[in-house]
C-alpha positions in Angstrom: 106.9 60.9 193.2 109.2 63.9 193.2 109.8 65.6 189.7 112.9 67.3 190.9 115.4 67.3 193.6 116.8 70.4 195.5 120.5 70.6 194.6 121.1 74.0 196.3 120.7 77.8 195.9 122.6 80.8 194.8 123.4 83.9 196.9 124.2 87.2 195.4 127.3 89.0 196.7 130.2 91.3 195.7 133.0 88.7 196.3 132.0 85.1 195.7 135.2 83.5 196.6 135.3 85.3 199.9 131.9 84.3 200.9 132.4 80.8 199.7 135.5 80.5 201.9 133.6 81.9 204.9 130.7 79.4 204.6 132.8 76.6 203.4 135.1 77.0 206.5 132.1 77.3 208.9 130.2 74.2 207.4 133.5 72.3 206.6 132.4 72.1 202.9 134.6 71.8 199.8 135.0 75.3 198.1 135.3 75.6 194.2 135.8 78.9 192.5 135.7 80.4 189.0 135.5 83.9 187.6 132.5 85.7 189.3 131.2 82.4 190.8 132.0 80.0 193.7 130.3 77.0 195.2 130.6 75.0 198.5 129.5 71.3 198.4 129.0 68.5 200.7 126.9 65.3 200.7 125.0 66.3 197.5 124.3 69.7 198.8 125.5 73.0 197.3 125.4 76.5 198.0 126.6 78.9 195.1 127.6 82.5 195.3 127.5 84.8 192.3 129.1 88.2 191.8 126.6 91.0 191.4 127.8 94.5 190.4 126.6 97.3 192.6 125.5 94.7 195.3 123.5 96.3 198.2 123.4 94.2 201.5 120.2 93.5 203.1 119.1 95.7 206.1 117.7 93.5 208.9 115.3 93.5 210.7 114.2 96.7 208.8 112.8 96.1 205.3 114.2 99.0 203.3 116.4 96.3 201.5 114.9 92.9 202.4 116.9 90.0 203.7 115.7 87.9 200.8 117.0 84.7 202.5 119.0 83.5 205.5 120.6 80.5 206.6 120.0 78.7 210.0 123.1 76.7 211.1 122.9 74.3 213.9 125.5 74.3 216.5 126.0 72.4 219.8 127.0 75.5 221.8 126.1 79.1 221.0 129.1 80.7 222.6 131.6 78.4 220.8 129.7 78.8 217.4 129.8 82.5 218.0 133.4 82.7 218.7 134.1 80.6 215.5 132.0 82.7 213.2 133.4 85.9 214.6 136.9 84.6 213.9 135.9 83.8 210.2 134.7 87.4 209.7 131.0 87.4 210.8 129.4 90.3 212.7 127.0 89.8 215.5 123.9 91.7 214.9 122.8 94.2 217.5 119.2 93.0 217.3 118.8 89.5 219.0 115.3 88.6 219.2 115.7 85.0 220.8 117.4 83.0 223.3 118.0 79.7 221.4 119.5 81.3 218.4 121.8 84.3 217.6 121.7 86.5 214.5 125.0 87.4 212.6 125.9 89.0 209.4 128.3 87.3 206.9 131.1 89.3 205.2 128.6 90.4 202.5 125.9 91.6 205.1 123.6 88.6 204.8 121.9 87.7 208.0 122.4 84.1 209.3 121.5 82.4 212.5 123.3 80.0 214.8 120.7 77.8 216.5 120.9 75.2 219.1 119.3 71.9 218.4 
C-alpha cells in the first residue's frame, strides 16, 4: 500500500511565469501564476516553478553546475517537436548524444529531451 502519491515537483528558475508558460504550452497544461511561483497542471499531475534570486543555470553535459533534473517529453516526430519547442523559445543543445532523442535547453537553461516513443 502506498503511503503517499507523487503530485509533482518544483523547478528553480529566475522567472516562474515565463517557464510555466513555456512548459504549459509545450505540454498543453493549464498555467497558474502568483508572486514568485507558477504551476502547470493536467490529469492530477503538477510541475511548479519557483523564483530563485541569483539563479545559475545548469551546465550540461559538464558538471561545473549539475543539471539537477531534466524532463523527457515524448513526441511522435522529432523534427516536428523540435520546430515547436524552438518556436516556444528553447535552444537546441550542441551536444546530441543519441539518435532517438534530442537535447534542448528551456528558457532558464534547464536541459530537457524530446524522445520518440
